N, C-alpha and C positions, 0 to 999 in steps of 0.2 A: 633490397642488398641480395643478388643471387648467391645460389650456394658456391663453396669456395672451390677452387680445382682439386683434382686428386692426385695430380702429378706434382713433383718436388719442385720447387723455384730457387736459384740461386742468383741474388740481385747484388752483390757486394757491398761494398761500404756506399752508404748514403749519406752524404754530408746535411747535417741541417742547416737551412740558407739562413735562419735568424744569427746561429752561432757564426757562419760565415762571415755575415755584416759585420758583428762586433769585432770580428779580428781584423777586419780591414786588409782583406788579401791584396797584394799587389797585383796579385793575376788571378783570374777566373778559373777553378778548377777544370780540367779538361772534360769531365763528365757534364758538365752544364753546358760546354761550348759547342753550339751547332755548326753543322755543316754549312758550306756557302751558299748551298741554295734554300737553306731552312732559315736562315737568320733574317731579323725582321729588319726591313729597308725603312727606317724610322722616319725619314726627311719626306720619302716619297710617299708614305701613306695619305691617305684620303682624311681628311678628319671632317667630321661630318658636325651640322651645329643641331640643337635638338630639333628644330623645324624641319631638317630635311628625313629624320626617322618617322615612320608610322607610330601616330600616337592615337589611343583609342579610350575614350573616356566611357568608363563602365556606369556612371549614374545615366549615360545618356542611353545606355543599352537596355536599361531598367527601367526607362520612363514609359508611361503610359501613353506618350505623344507618339502615334504609330509612325509619324513621317520623319519624326526626330530619331527615333529607335532604326528604323529603316536605313537612314541617311549613316547611322553610326554601324549598322551592321554591313554595310557596304564598305567603309573605312576597314573594318577588320577583315572583310572577305581581301580586300587590295593586300592587306598587311601581310595575310596569310599566304596570298599566291606570290607577290612578287619579292616579299624580302622573307619571310619564313621567322619573323620575330617583330615586336613592337614594344613600345613601352604603355603601358596603363597608367591613367591618371584618375583619381575619385574610385580606387578599389575597393574601397570601406575597410581598408584595415588601419586602426586607429594608431597615430604617429607615435605616441608611447610605446608601442608594442616594438614597432621597428627599431625605435631607439634602445629600447630594452636588449633586443637580440642582438644589435649591432653592439651594445656594450659588453655582453658578455662574451661575445666571440673575442673579440678585443682583447677583454681580460684573460680570458683564457689562453691565447696566444702570448700574451706578456707574461707569464707564469715562467718559473724557470725550466730549462730543458727536463731536469729529472721528474720534475711533476707532470709533465706532459708525455713522458716516456712511460709512464705507467698505464698509459691506453694505447698501446702499440699497434699500427696497421700491419699485419702478418704478410709477408708476400703472398701476391694472387689475390689479396682481398680488398675491400674498400670501405671496411668498417675501421677507425680508429684514428689515430695520430701519425702523421707520418707522409710517405707520397706513393698514390694508386698507380696503377695502370705500368708498373715496373716487372718487368720478366726476366730480364737478362744483365749479366755482369757488365756489358759493354753497351747499354743501352742510355741514351742522352738523357738526362734529368732536366725536369722544371724546376725554374726558379721562384719555387713557392713551398710553403708548409699547407698540410691539409689537416682539416680533422673532419670526420666524417659517419654519421650513424643512420640506422634505420630506424624508423619513427611507427610506421604504421603497414600493416597491422602487427599486434603486439609482437608475434612469433618471429617476426623478422629483428626485432631489438636483441643486442648484447649487453646485457647489463651492466657488465665488468668495463664496457666501455664509456658509460655514461659517467662525466667527472663529477667529483665531490665539490671541486673548486672552479670557478666562482661557486659561493652558496648556492644563487638564483639562478645556476644555469639549467637544472632540469626543468624549473617550474615554467622559466621564461622561454625553453625550448618548446615544451608542451601548448602554451597558449600563443606562441607564433606558429607552429604547426598547424594546428587547429585553424586558424584564421586563414593561413594560405591553402588549406585544404577547401574552404568554403570557396575561395576565390577561383580554386582551380575547378570547381565544381560548374560555377557562375559561368565561368567563360567556355568552359567546355560546351554548354547548353547554347550559347550563342554562337559559338563555332559551327556548330550542328545547323543552325537557322541559318548560318552565311552560305550552307552548301545546300539549302533546302531540305533537310531532315528534320524529323522530329527532335525537340528538344533535349530528351532524354536517352536518345540513342546510345550515347557515348557511357552514360553511368548504369544503363543497364548492360551494355556489354562487358564493362570491366569488372562486374563483381566489387570485391571488397579491395578497393585501389592500394598500390603499393606506392607509400610514400618517404623517402629518405632527405638528409640535408647534409651538405657539405660546405663547410665554411674554410675560404681560401686567405691565406696570408702572403702578400707579395713583399718581401722587405725591396727598400731601394737597391739598386744594385749598381757597381761601379762601370758596367760595361752592359748596357741595356741592347746594344746593336749586336751584342753576341749570343743572346741567350733569350728565350722563350720562357714568359710565367704559365703557360700551359700551352701543351701542344695541340695544335688545329684538330678540330674533332666535331662531330653533330653528337646530338645528345639520343641515347637509346629510349628515354621518356616518351610520353604523349606530351605533357608539357612539362616544360621548365621554368620556374621562376626566380629571378635573379635581383637580389637587392645588394646594390653597390654603397660601401662606407661613406658617408658625408666626408669631405674635403682629401678624399683617397685621390690619388693619380687617375688620368683616364688610362684604362688598360684594356678594355673589352674591344675586341676586332672581329667583324664579321666579313665573310668573304660576298662580295655583291658584284656580280659581272666581273668575275675573276680578279677583284681588286680588294686589298684590304681596306675596310672602313673604320673607323676608330668610331665608338658611341659614346656621343656626349650625355652623361644621364642628367636626367629632368628632375631637380629636387623634389623627393618624397612620392617618385614614380616608381614602377616596378617594371623590369624587363622581362619580358615572355618569349622564350623559343616555343616554337614547332618540333617537336622531337620526331624520332624516325618512326614511333609508332603511328603518329597521326600520318607520316607520309604514306605508309603502308595503307592504312584503312581508309584514307581518301586516293586510293591508286595513283598517288603523285600528284594530285592536284594542289595539294597544301604541300611544300616541301621541307625537309628539315634544313636548318642552316648551319654550314661550317663555321666555326668561331676560334678563338684564339685568345691569350692574353699576353700583352706583352707589360716589360717593366718599367721603372723610369728609375735616374740616375740619384735622385735627391728625395723623392716622396714614395711613401709606402702605398698598398691598397689593400682592402678588405673588402670581400666579397662573401654574401651568404646564399647558397645557390639549393632551392628545392625542385627534387623530380616527383614527378606526379606520375603514375603509370597503371596498367590494368594489374589483374592479380596474375600471381605465378601459372594459374591452372588454366587460365583462359587461354582458348583457341583463336587465333587472329588472322585476317586477311582482309582484302579489299572487300569496302562495303557494296553490294550488288548494286544499288542504284546508282553509284559511280561507274560502273564498268558498262560499256557499250560498242559499238562498232567503231566509233572514232577513239575511245579511249579502252582497249583492249588493256586485259589484266597484265599489271605489272609486276604482281608479287604472289607469291605462295601464302598458302594456309600453314600456319605453325603454332606451337605453344610458347606463349610469351614467355614463361620460365626459362624454356630452352634457349630463346633469343636473350634472356638478360643475361644468363650464364656464360655464353658466346661472347657477349660485348663486355662483361667486366673480367673475363679472361683473355683479352686482347688487349694490344698497348694501343694508344689514342693514335690514329690514322686515318685524317679526312672522315671520309663518309665510307670508308671500307667494310666496317662492320656491317653494314646495312644490306652488303652483298649475300647474307645469309637468307634472306627473305626474297631476293630477287629470283624469277623464273625464266625458263627459256623458251615453254610454252606460253602462248596468250589466252590461255584457257583458264578461268578460274574454276578449282575443284571445289 
């Protein structure tokens, strides 16, 4: 989690959507109602079947059979080049760990409002309970409650925001985050191989990787055609790992060929996004994917998202091996901490935050 902004931010009153849901309002508060151009056209949205979405089997990537491994690396390469995301199966994380984190996340969101408000997300920050990326009093709000925490390295943690209820929240999150960290390191090793790079290139470059988790709860909404659960954006991370709650409504949508495609989750799989950082490092060969969340009239949705990114001290830019005459330099070198600060102090707006890294000159410094 990046440093907080130095300027004062006035966001006005922000309704808690779970409390709104309880009161069953006849109309949606104006701050949640999107302008016509932003409203989700739910009937027109393409609904994918699980077989349409790239699937990567981690167990095949880790096999000693070189032919099988090579075939799966090509599947990973296609997923990263053409989609910017994929679902990973046989990922090695015990199902009990997935079930435990889902349970404590749901239990936290079901606590009384006054208990959750003991861990407030201050305006302009991205840790705590509330709504992130809100910077003005007239900004449209997402139909979502969030709870976000910095996890690794320890200095990014804010201990005051780690809840005492549910009782097993802290231990469960520690175990889960440790397992997801292993998964990210493994995936980055094979992503490097798919680019023809040495397997440890990202781990060496990242230093002590930054890891944060955000839990999202989307209550049912009486007018899902008027609101968004989460505004369209790409992630500033290197990789993002998304766990979708069992029996949740289908809410994740990705922008594919200028159309919003709903992602049908595969049971026990995890969804992986390529983030802006990998787009920069690969000089645009692998692109971060713009995505959003929509709501459902009758069903709620829970998601648990882990962001995995380089150390704030690291200087980043396109990897030299991926720059040549046919692929001139698209991004400048920059400090990752500065980019992280830029990302979290701007509202979610498609891939606009990546403009920070783009360059006019085609020569990498």
